[in-house]
MINU-877837 format. One line per field, with one value per atom (N, C-alpha, C): x, y, z; atom name; residue number from 1; residue in one letter. Coordinates in steps of 0.2 Angstrom, whole numbers, plus 5000, padded with zeros to 4 digits. Atoms other than C-alpha are relative to their C-alpha. Example, Ala and Ser with C-alpha at 12.3 -4.5 7.8 and 13.67 -1.06 7.14 Angstrom:
<rs>
c1: c(5004,5062,5004,4996,5068,4996)
c2: c(4994,4978,5006,4994,4995,5005)
c3: c(5000,5039,5000,4999,5036,5003)
atomo: c(N,CA,C,N,CA,C)
num: c(1,1,1,2,2,2)
residuo: c(A,A,A,S,S,S)
</rs>
This chain:
<rs>
c1: c(4997,4991,4997,5003,4978,5003,4998,4985,5007,4993,5003,5000,5001,4997,4998,5003,4988,5006,4994,5004,5005,4995,5015,4997,5003,5002,5000,5000,5001,5006,4993,5020,5000,5000,5017,4996,5004,5003,5003,4997,5012,5006,4995,5026,4998,5003,5014,4999,5001,5013,5006,4994,5027,5001,5000,5023,5002,4998,5026,5008,4993,5045,5003,4998,5048,5007,4994,5065,5000,5000,5070,5001,4999,5071,4993,5006,5056,5001,5000,5054,4993,5007,5038,5000,5001,5032,4993,5007,5017,5000,5001,5010,4994,5005,4999,4997,5002,4988,5004,4996,4998,5007,4994,5013,5000,5001,5006,5001,5000,5003,5008,4994,5021,5004,4996,5028,4998,5002,5017,5003,4997,5023,5007,4993,5041,5000,5000,5037,4998,5002,5029,5003,4997,5038,5004,4996,5050,4996,5004,5038,4994,5006,5023,5002,4998,5032,5007,4993,5050,5002,4999,5048,5000,5000,5046,5005,4995,5062,5000,5000,5062,5007,4994,5076,5000,5001,5069,4992,5007,5053,5000,5001,5048,4993,5007,5034,5000,5000,5030,4994,5005,5020,4995,5004,5014,4995,5005,4999,5003,4996,5011,4998,5002,5004,4992,5007,4985,4997,5002,4982,5001,4998,4991,4996,5004,4982,4993,5007,4965,5000,4999,4970,5000,4999,4974,4994,5006,4958,4996,5004,4949,5004,4996,4963,5001,5000,4961,4994,5006,4949,4997,5003,4937,5002,4998,4943,4995,5006,4926,5000,5000,4928,5005,4995,4944,4998,5003,4936,4995,5005,4922,5003,4996,4934,5003,4996,4943,4994,5005,4927,4997,5003,4919,5005,4995,4935,5001,4999,4938,4994,5006,4920,4999,5001,4920,5005,4995,4936,5000,5000,4934,4993,5007,4917,4999,5001,4921,5000,5000,4923,4993,5007,4905,4998,5003,4896,4996,5004,4885,5004,4996,4899,5004,4996,4909,4997,5003,4898,4995,5005,4887,4993,5007,4869,4997,5003,4860,5005,4995,4876,5002,4998,4878,4998,5002,4869,5005,4996,4880,5007,4993,4896,5000,5000,4891,5000,5000,4888,5007,4994,4904,5005,4996,4913,5000,5001,4906,5002,4998,4913,5007,4993,4929,5003,4996,4942,5005,4994,4954,5005,4995,4963,4997,5003,4962,4995,5005,4953,4993,5007,4938,4997,5003,4936,4994,5005,4925,4994,5005,4915,4996,5003,4911,4995,5004,4904,4994,5006,4893,4995,5005,4886,4996,5004,4881,4996,5004,4873,5002,4997,4885,5004,4997,4891,5007,4993,4906,5000,4998,4914,4995,5004,4901,5005,4997,4907,4997,5003,4904,5001,4998,4912,4997,5003,4903,5005,4994,4918,5006,4994,4936,5002,4998,4942,5006,4993,4959,4999,5001,4950,4997,5003,4945,5002,4999,4944,5003,4998,4946,5007,4993,4961,5005,4996,4969,5001,4999,4966,5004,4996,4973,5007,4993,4989,5003,4998,4990,5001,4999,4990,5006,4993,5007,5004,4995,5019,5006,4995,5032,5007,4994,5051,5004,4997,5054,5001,4998,5058,5007,4993,5073,5003,4997,5075,5002,4999,5082,4994,5006,5069,5001,5000,5066,4993,5007,5052,5001,4999,5049,4994,5006,5038,5000,5001,5032,5000,4999,5037,4993,5006,5020,4994,5005,5009,4994,5005,4992,4996,5004,4985,5004,4995,5000,5005,4996,5008,5008,4993,5027,5002,4998,5028,4998,5002,5018,5005,4995,5030,5007,4994,5045,5000,5001,5038,5001,5000,5036,5007,4993,5053,5005,4996,5061,4999,5001,5053,5003,4997,5059,5008,4993,5077,5002,4998,5077,4999,5000,5072,5005,4995,5086,4999,5002,5077,5005,4996,5088,4996,5004,5081,5003,4999,5083,4994,5006,5071,5002,4999,5070,4994,5005,5059,5001,5000,5054,4997,5002,5052,4994,5005,5036,4995,5004,5028,4994,5006,5010,5000,5001,5003,5001,5000,5000,5006,4994,5014,5006,4994,5026,5002,4999,5024,4998,5001,5020,5006,4994,5031,5006,4994,5041,5003,4998,5044,5008,4993,5063,5000,5000,5058,5000,5001,5054,5007,4994,5072,5004,4996,5079,4997,5003,5066,5002,4997,5071,5007,4993,5089,5001,4999,5087,4997,5003,5076,5005,4995,5089,5005,4995,5102,4998,5003,5091,5000,5000,5089,5007,4993,5107,5004,4997,5111,5005,4995,5120,4999,5002,5122,4998,5003,5114,5003,4997,5123,4995,5005,5115,4999,5002,5107,4995,5005,5096,5003,4997,5100,4994,5005,5090,5002,4998,5090,4994,5005,5081,5001,4999,5078,4995)
c2: c(4994,5057,5003,4997,5062,4996,5004,5048,5002,4997,5055,5007,4994,5072,4999,5002,5065,4998,5003,5055,5006,4994,5071,5005,4995,5082,4997,5003,5069,5001,4998,5071,5007,4993,5090,5000,4999,5088,4996,5004,5075,5004,4995,5088,5005,4995,5099,4998,5003,5087,4999,5001,5089,4993,5006,5073,4994,5005,5063,4999,5001,5067,4997,5002,5065,5002,4998,5065,5004,4995,5075,4995,5005,5059,4997,5003,5052,4994,5005,5035,4998,5002,5031,4992,5007,5013,4999,5002,5005,4993,5007,4988,5000,5001,4984,5007,4993,5000,5005,4995,5008,5000,5000,5003,5005,4995,5013,5007,4993,5028,5002,4999,5026,5003,4998,5027,5007,4993,5043,5005,4996,5050,5002,4999,5048,5005,4996,5055,5007,4993,5071,5004,4997,5074,5007,4994,5087,5006,4995,5097,5002,4998,5096,5002,4999,5096,5000,4999,5102,5000,5000,5104,4993,5007,5085,4996,5004,5078,4992,5007,5059,4997,5004,5048,4993,5006,5033,4999,5002,5025,4993,5007,5007,4998,5002,5000,4992,5007,4982,4997,5002,4973,5006,4994,4990,5000,5000,4993,5006,4995,5002,5000,5000,4997,4999,5002,4999,4997,5003,4994,4992,5007,4977,4997,5002,4975,4998,5001,4977,4994,5006,4965,4993,5006,4952,4998,5001,4953,4993,5006,4939,4993,5006,4927,5000,4999,4933,4997,5002,4924,5006,4993,4938,5006,4995,4948,5006,4995,4956,5005,4995,4964,5005,4995,4973,5004,4997,4977,5006,4996,4985,5006,4995,4995,5005,4996,5001,5005,4996,5007,5005,4995,5015,5006,4994,5025,5004,4996,5030,5004,4996,5035,5006,4995,5045,5006,4995,5054,5004,4998,5056,5000,5000,5062,4997,5003,5055,4993,5007,5038,4998,5001,5031,4993,5007,5016,4998,5002,5016,4998,5002,5015,4993,5005,5002,4994,5006,4991,4997,5004,4978,5002,4999,4982,4995,5004,4976,4998,5002,4974,5006,4995,4991,5000,5001,4987,4995,5005,4972,5003,4996,4983,5004,4995,4996,4996,5004,4983,4997,5002,4975,5005,4995,4991,5003,4998,4995,4995,5005,4979,5001,4999,4980,4993,5006,4966,5000,5000,4961,4996,5004,4949,4995,5004,4937,4994,5005,4924,5002,4997,4936,5000,4999,4936,4996,5005,4920,5002,4999,4925,5006,4994,4942,4998,5003,4933,4997,5004,4922,5005,4995,4937,5003,4996,4945,4995,5005,4928,4998,5002,4925,4993,5007,4907,5001,4999,4914,5007,4993,4930,5002,4997,4940,5003,4996,4947,5007,4993,4966,5005,4995,4975,4998,5000,4978,5002,4998,4987,4999,5001,4982,5007,4994,4996,5002,4998,4996,5004,4997,5004,5007,4993,5022,5004,4995,5036,4996,5004,5023,4998,5002,5016,5005,4994,5033,5002,4998,5037,4995,5005,5020,5002,4999,5024,5007,4994,5042,4999,5001,5034,4995,5003,5025,5005,4995,5033,5002,4998,5043,4999,5001,5040,5006,4994,5055,5000,5001,5048,5002,4997,5058,4996,5004,5047,4993,5007,5030,4996,5003,5018,4992,5008,4999,4998,5004,4989,4993,5007,4972,4996,5004,4959,4993,5007,4942,4996,5004,4929,4997,5004,4920,5005,4995,4936,4999,5001,4932,5006,4993,4950,5005,4996,4960,4996,5005,4949,5002,4998,4948,5003,4997,4951,5007,4993,4967,5005,4996,4973,5001,5000,4968,5006,4995,4979,5007,4993,4994,5002,4999,4992,5001,4999,4991,5007,4994,5007,5005,4995,5016,5000,5001,5009,5004,4997,5015,5008,4993,5032,5003,4998,5033,5000,5000,5030,4996,5004,5025,4995,5006,5008,4994,5006,4993,4995,5004,4979,4993,5007,4963,4996,5005,4948,4994,5005,4934,4994,5006,4917,4997,5004,4908,5004,4996,4923,5003,4997,4928,5007,4993,4945,5002,4999,4944,4997,5003,4932,5004,4996,4944,5004,4995,4955,4997,5003,4942,4999,5000,4939,4996,5005,4924,5002,4998,4933,5002,4997,4936,5007,4993,4953,5004,4996,4959,5002,4997,4959,5004,4996,4966,5007,4993,4980,5004,4996,4985,5002,4998,4984,5006,4995,4995,5006,4994,5007,5003,4997,5009,5003,4997,5013,5007,4993,5027,5005,4996,5034,5002,4999,5033,5004,4996,5043,4996,5004,5028,5002,4999,5033,4994,5005,5023,5002,4999,5021,5001,4999,5027,4994,5006,5015,4995,5005,5000,4993,5007,4984,4995,5005,4968,4994,5006,4953,4995,5005,4937,4997,5003,4930,4995)
c3: c(4998,4993,5007,4994,5007,5006,4994,5018,5002,4999,5016,5004,4996,5021,5007,4993,5036,5004,4996,5041,5002,4999,5040,5005,4995,5049,5007,4993,5063,5004,4997,5066,5003,4998,5067,5006,4994,5079,5006,4994,5090,5003,4997,5092,5004,4996,5100,5007,4993,5115,5003,4996,5127,5003,4997,5135,4995,5005,5119,4999,5000,5120,4994,5006,5102,4998,5003,5094,4994,5006,5079,4994,5005,5068,4999,5002,5059,4995,5005,5050,4999,5002,5041,4998,5002,5041,4998,5002,5033,4996,5003,5027,4996,5004,5013,4997,5002,5010,5004,4996,5024,4997,5003,5014,4994,5005,4999,5003,4997,5011,5002,4998,5017,4994,5006,4999,4998,5002,4996,5005,4995,5013,4998,5002,5007,4994,5006,4990,5000,4999,4996,5006,4994,5012,4999,5000,5006,4997,5003,4996,5005,4996,5008,5007,4993,5025,5001,4999,5025,5007,4993,5043,5004,4998,5045,4996,5004,5037,5002,4998,5036,4999,4999,5041,4996,5003,5032,4998,5002,5024,4999,5001,5025,4998,5003,5014,4999,4999,5018,4996,5004,5004,4998,5002,4998,4994,5006,4987,4996,5004,4975,4993,5008,4958,5000,5000,4959,4994,5006,4941,5001,4999,4944,5006,4994,4961,4997,5002,4953,4994,5005,4938,5003,4996,4951,5004,4995,4961,4998,5002,4951,5003,4997,4958,5007,4993,4976,5003,4996,4988,5003,4997,4993,4996,5004,4978,4999,5001,4976,5006,4995,4993,4999,5001,4989,4994,5006,4972,5002,4997,4982,5003,4996,4993,4994,5005,4977,4996,5004,4967,5005,4995,4983,5001,4999,4986,4994,5006,4968,4998,5002,4965,5005,4995,4981,4998,5001,4976,4993,5007,4957,4997,5003,4950,4994,5007,4933,5000,4999,4940,5003,4998,4942,5001,5000,4948,4994,5006,4933,4995,5006,4921,5001,4999,4930,5004,4996,4942,4996,5003,4935,5002,4998,4934,5005,4995,4950,5005,4994,4960,5004,4996,4967,5007,4993,4983,5003,4997,4986,5000,4999,4982,5005,4994,4994,5007,4994,5007,5002,4999,5004,5002,4998,5005,5007,4993,5022,5005,4996,5029,5002,4998,5039,5001,4999,5038,5005,4995,5052,4998,5003,5041,4995,5006,5027,5002,4998,5037,5001,5000,5038,4993,5007,5019,4999,5001,5019,5004,4995,5034,4998,5003,5026,4995,5005,5011,5002,4997,5022,5003,4997,5031,4995,5005,5015,4996,5003,5010,4993,5007,4995,5001,5000,4992,4996,5003,4981,4998,5002,4975,4995,5005,4965,4995,5006,4948,5001,4999,4952,4994,5005,4937,4993,5006,4921,4995,5004,4913,5004,4996,4919,5002,4997,4931,4997,5003,4922,4994,5006,4907,5001,5000,4903,5006,4995,4917,5006,4994,4931,4999,5002,4923,5001,5000,4921,5008,4993,4940,5004,4997,4945,4999,5002,4936,5003,4997,4943,5008,4993,4961,5001,4999,4958,5003,4997,4970,4995,5004,4961,5003,4997,4963,5003,4997,4973,5008,4993,4990,5002,4999,4996,5006,4995,5012,4998,5002,5012,5000,5001,5006,5001,5000,5011,4998,5002,5002,5001,4998,5009,4996,5003,4999,5001,4999,5002,4993,5007,4988,4999,5001,4990,5002,4999,4992,4995,5005,4985,4999,5001,4987,4996,5004,4981,4997,5004,4968,5000,5000,4969,4993,5006,4950,4999,5001,4951,5004,4996,4965,4997,5004,4955,4994,5005,4941,5002,4997,4952,5002,4998,4959,4994,5006,4942,4997,5003,4937,5005,4996,4953,4999,5001,4950,4994,5006,4932,5001,4999,4938,5005,4996,4950,5007,4993,4966,5004,4995,4981,5004,4997,4987,5002,4997,4997,4999,5001,4990,5003,4997,5000,4999,5001,4996,5005,4995,5008,4997,5003,5000,5005,4996,5006,5004,4995,5015,4996,5002,5011,5002,4999,5013,5008,4993,5032,5004,4997,5037,4999,5001,5030,5007,4994,5046,5006,4993,5059,5004,4995,5074,4997,5002,5066,4994,5006,5050,5001,5000,5046,4999,5001,5041,5006,4994,5059,5003,4997,5066,4995,5005,5050,5000,5000,5050,5006,4994,5068,4999,5001,5064,4995,5005,5048,5003,4997,5058,5005,4995,5072,4996,5004,5059,4997,5002,5052,5006,4994,5069,5002,4998,5072,4995,5005,5056,4996,5005,5047,4993,5007,5029,4996,5005,5015,4993,5007,4998,4995,5005,4983,4995,5004,4970,5003,4998,4971,5002,4998,4980,5001,5000,4980,5004,4996,4992,5001,4999,4994,5007,4993,5012,5001)
atomo: c(N,CA,C,N,CA,C,N,CA,C,N,CA,C,N,CA,C,N,CA,C,N,CA,C,N,CA,C,N,CA,C,N,CA,C,N,CA,C,N,CA,C,N,CA,C,N,CA,C,N,CA,C,N,CA,C,N,CA,C,N,CA,C,N,CA,C,N,CA,C,N,CA,C,N,CA,C,N,CA,C,N,CA,C,N,CA,C,N,CA,C,N,CA,C,N,CA,C,N,CA,C,N,CA,C,N,CA,C,N,CA,C,N,CA,C,N,CA,C,N,CA,C,N,CA,C,N,CA,C,N,CA,C,N,CA,C,N,CA,C,N,CA,C,N,CA,C,N,CA,C,N,CA,C,N,CA,C,N,CA,C,N,CA,C,N,CA,C,N,CA,C,N,CA,C,N,CA,C,N,CA,C,N,CA,C,N,CA,C,N,CA,C,N,CA,C,N,CA,C,N,CA,C,N,CA,C,N,CA,C,N,CA,C,N,CA,C,N,CA,C,N,CA,C,N,CA,C,N,CA,C,N,CA,C,N,CA,C,N,CA,C,N,CA,C,N,CA,C,N,CA,C,N,CA,C,N,CA,C,N,CA,C,N,CA,C,N,CA,C,N,CA,C,N,CA,C,N,CA,C,N,CA,C,N,CA,C,N,CA,C,N,CA,C,N,CA,C,N,CA,C,N,CA,C,N,CA,C,N,CA,C,N,CA,C,N,CA,C,N,CA,C,N,CA,C,N,CA,C,N,CA,C,N,CA,C,N,CA,C,N,CA,C,N,CA,C,N,CA,C,N,CA,C,N,CA,C,N,CA,C,N,CA,C,N,CA,C,N,CA,C,N,CA,C,N,CA,C,N,CA,C,N,CA,C,N,CA,C,N,CA,C,N,CA,C,N,CA,C,N,CA,C,N,CA,C,N,CA,C,N,CA,C,N,CA,C,N,CA,C,N,CA,C,N,CA,C,N,CA,C,N,CA,C,N,CA,C,N,CA,C,N,CA,C,N,CA,C,N,CA,C,N,CA,C,N,CA,C,N,CA,C,N,CA,C,N,CA,C,N,CA,C,N,CA,C,N,CA,C,N,CA,C,N,CA,C,N,CA,C,N,CA,C,N,CA,C,N,CA,C,N,CA,C,N,CA,C,N,CA,C,N,CA,C,N,CA,C,N,CA,C,N,CA,C,N,CA,C,N,CA,C,N,CA,C,N,CA,C,N,CA,C,N,CA,C,N,CA,C,N,CA,C,N,CA,C,N,CA,C,N,CA,C,N,CA,C,N,CA,C,N,CA,C,N,CA,C,N,CA,C,N,CA,C,N,CA,C,N,CA,C,N,CA,C,N,CA,C,N,CA,C,N,CA,C,N,CA,C,N,CA,C,N,CA,C,N,CA,C,N,CA,C,N,CA,C,N,CA,C,N,CA,C,N,CA,C,N,CA,C,N,CA,C,N,CA,C,N,CA,C,N,CA,C,N,CA,C,N,CA,C,N,CA,C,N,CA,C,N,CA,C,N,CA,C,N,CA,C,N,CA,C,N,CA,C,N,CA,C,N,CA,C,N,CA,C,N,CA,C,N,CA,C,N,CA,C,N,CA,C,N,CA,C,N,CA,C,N,CA,C,N,CA,C,N,CA,C,N,CA,C,N,CA,C,N,CA,C,N,CA,C,N,CA,C,N,CA,C,N,CA,C,N,CA,C,N,CA,C,N,CA,C,N,CA,C,N,CA,C,N,CA,C,N,CA,C,N,CA,C,N,CA,C,N,CA,C,N,CA,C,N,CA,C,N,CA,C,N,CA,C,N,CA,C,N,CA,C,N,CA,C,N,CA,C,N,CA,C,N,CA,C,N,CA,C,N,CA,C,N,CA,C,N,CA,C,N,CA,C,N,CA,C,N,CA,C,N,CA,C)
num: c(1,1,1,2,2,2,3,3,3,4,4,4,5,5,5,6,6,6,7,7,7,8,8,8,9,9,9,10,10,10,11,11,11,12,12,12,13,13,13,14,14,14,15,15,15,16,16,16,17,17,17,18,18,18,19,19,19,20,20,20,21,21,21,22,22,22,23,23,23,24,24,24,25,25,25,26,26,26,27,27,27,28,28,28,29,29,29,30,30,30,31,31,31,32,32,32,33,33,33,34,34,34,35,35,35,36,36,36,37,37,37,38,38,38,39,39,39,40,40,40,41,41,41,42,42,42,43,43,43,44,44,44,45,45,45,46,46,46,47,47,47,48,48,48,49,49,49,50,50,50,51,51,51,52,52,52,53,53,53,54,54,54,55,55,55,56,56,56,57,57,57,58,58,58,59,59,59,60,60,60,61,61,61,62,62,62,63,63,63,64,64,64,65,65,65,66,66,66,67,67,67,68,68,68,69,69,69,70,70,70,71,71,71,72,72,72,73,73,73,74,74,74,75,75,75,76,76,76,77,77,77,78,78,78,79,79,79,80,80,80,81,81,81,82,82,82,83,83,83,84,84,84,85,85,85,86,86,86,87,87,87,88,88,88,89,89,89,90,90,90,91,91,91,92,92,92,93,93,93,94,94,94,95,95,95,96,96,96,97,97,97,98,98,98,99,99,99,100,100,100,101,101,101,102,102,102,103,103,103,104,104,104,105,105,105,106,106,106,107,107,107,108,108,108,109,109,109,110,110,110,111,111,111,112,112,112,113,113,113,114,114,114,115,115,115,116,116,116,117,117,117,118,118,118,119,119,119,120,120,120,121,121,121,122,122,122,123,123,123,124,124,124,125,125,125,126,126,126,127,127,127,128,128,128,129,129,129,130,130,130,131,131,131,132,132,132,133,133,133,134,134,134,135,135,135,136,136,136,137,137,137,138,138,138,139,139,139,140,140,140,141,141,141,142,142,142,143,143,143,144,144,144,145,145,145,146,146,146,147,147,147,148,148,148,149,149,149,150,150,150,151,151,151,152,152,152,153,153,153,154,154,154,155,155,155,156,156,156,157,157,157,158,158,158,159,159,159,160,160,160,161,161,161,162,162,162,163,163,163,164,164,164,165,165,165,166,166,166,167,167,167,168,168,168,169,169,169,170,170,170,171,171,171,172,172,172,173,173,173,174,174,174,175,175,175,176,176,176,177,177,177,178,178,178,179,179,179,180,180,180,181,181,181,182,182,182,183,183,183,184,184,184,185,185,185,186,186,186,187,187,187,188,188,188,189,189,189,190,190,190,191,191,191,192,192,192,193,193,193,194,194,194,195,195,195,196,196,196,197,197,197,198,198,198,199,199,199,200,200,200,201,201,201,202,202,202,203,203,203,204,204,204,205,205,205,206,206,206,207,207,207,208,208,208,209,209,209,210,210,210,211,211,211,212,212,212,213,213,213,214,214,214,215,215,215,216,216,216,217,217,217,218,218,218,219,219,219,220,220,220,221,221,221,222,222,222,223,223,223,224,224,224,225,225,225,226,226,226,227,227,227,228,228,228,229,229,229,230,230,230,231,231,231,232,232,232,233,233,233,234,234,234,235,235,235,236,236,236,237,237,237,238,238,238,239,239,239,240,240,240,241,241,241,242,242,242,243,243,243)
residuo: c(M,M,M,P,P,P,S,S,S,A,A,A,H,H,H,A,A,A,A,A,A,L,L,L,D,D,D,A,A,A,V,V,V,R,R,R,A,A,A,A,A,A,R,R,R,Q,Q,Q,L,L,L,P,P,P,A,A,A,A,A,A,R,R,R,L,L,L,G,G,G,D,D,D,R,R,R,T,T,T,V,V,V,A,A,A,W,W,W,G,G,G,H,H,H,S,S,S,Q,Q,Q,G,G,G,G,G,G,G,G,G,A,A,A,A,A,A,L,L,L,W,W,W,T,T,T,G,G,G,A,A,A,L,L,L,A,A,A,E,E,E,A,A,A,Y,Y,Y,A,A,A,P,P,P,D,D,D,V,V,V,P,P,P,L,L,L,S,S,S,G,G,G,V,V,V,V,V,V,A,A,A,M,M,M,A,A,A,P,P,P,A,A,A,S,S,S,N,N,N,P,P,P,R,R,R,A,A,A,L,L,L,V,V,V,E,E,E,N,N,N,L,L,L,P,P,P,R,R,R,V,V,V,T,T,T,G,G,G,G,G,G,S,S,S,I,I,I,F,F,F,G,G,G,A,A,A,Y,Y,Y,T,T,T,V,V,V,A,A,A,G,G,G,Y,Y,Y,T,T,T,A,A,A,L,L,L,Y,Y,Y,P,P,P,E,E,E,V,V,V,T,T,T,F,F,F,R,R,R,E,E,E,Y,Y,Y,V,V,V,R,R,R,P,P,P,G,G,G,A,A,A,E,E,E,V,V,V,T,T,T,V,V,V,R,R,R,R,R,R,L,L,L,A,A,A,D,D,D,R,R,R,C,C,C,L,L,L,S,S,S,G,G,G,T,T,T,D,D,D,A,A,A,L,L,L,A,A,A,S,S,S,V,V,V,L,L,L,V,V,V,V,V,V,L,L,L,G,G,G,L,L,L,S,S,S,R,R,R,D,D,D,P,P,P,E,E,E,I,I,I,F,F,F,A,A,A,T,T,T,P,P,P,P,P,P,T,T,T,E,E,E,G,G,G,R,R,R,F,F,F,G,G,G,L,L,L,R,R,R,L,L,L,Q,Q,Q,E,E,E,N,N,N,V,V,V,P,P,P,P,P,P,P,P,P,T,T,T,V,V,V,A,A,A,A,A,A,P,P,P,L,L,L,L,L,L,I,I,I,A,A,A,Q,Q,Q,G,G,G,G,G,G,S,S,S,D,D,D,A,A,A,I,I,I,V,V,V,P,P,P,R,R,R,A,A,A,A,A,A,Q,Q,Q,D,D,D,E,E,E,F,F,F,V,V,V,D,D,D,Q,Q,Q,L,L,L,C,C,C,E,E,E,A,A,A,G,G,G,Q,Q,Q,R,R,R,L,L,L,D,D,D,Y,Y,Y,R,R,R,S,S,S,Y,Y,Y,A,A,A,G,G,G,R,R,R,D,D,D,H,H,H,M,M,M,P,P,P,L,L,L,V,V,V,E,E,E,P,P,P,D,D,D,S,S,S,P,P,P,L,L,L,V,V,V,P,P,P,Q,Q,Q,L,L,L,L,L,L,E,E,E,W,W,W,T,T,T,R,R,R,A,A,A,R,R,R,F,F,F,A,A,A,G,G,G,V,V,V,P,P,P,V,V,V,A,A,A,A,A,A,G,G,G,C,C,C,T,T,T,R,R,R,G,G,G,E,E,E,H,H,H)
</rs>
């Protein structure tokens, strides 16, 4: 939610810069964690920033289902790093979620060091572990983060089906970080709730390759966004496509 507020506030701030020459239409884009932020931006826009009407929202491999993402971490190369990011963020934001309850005794220093590392891509995962002197992913959790108060907070951070603008979700069929099955589950919930949604999946695309220049998503994304800026109407309901 804070990322959504920040994104909408950024549009407001940019409008105060005459040299920016912004138009009156806004489309929110985001990939991975940014995709989750884009979903929350769309979900909160009408209530938080009615002065920033959105013409569209695009979430690419979004971190839409935090519980499922955390459950998948043991199967991800460098999953402990993403786990460290998660526990550091949630313990900072929610006082009832603590290192003592969820992090394995003796691992807190490692978790904090992992959380301080910045990744520029999946290729950096192994090098980060080497820098930390680890030969393999450490087991950092004493209690599964999907249980108890941590689990409740993870569930609370699932974006609600309140995106009024046209919504496009793109997902790689071979994504190792954001599993296709978890994204399908999230989309199913949105569709059941009546969310207007265009869901597109891309066979053979992993997390980063989904948004690389040779991805078939890229020209489709630009075409879809141009249509939103042009005010082309979007039909109600959910559509799904394999690419």
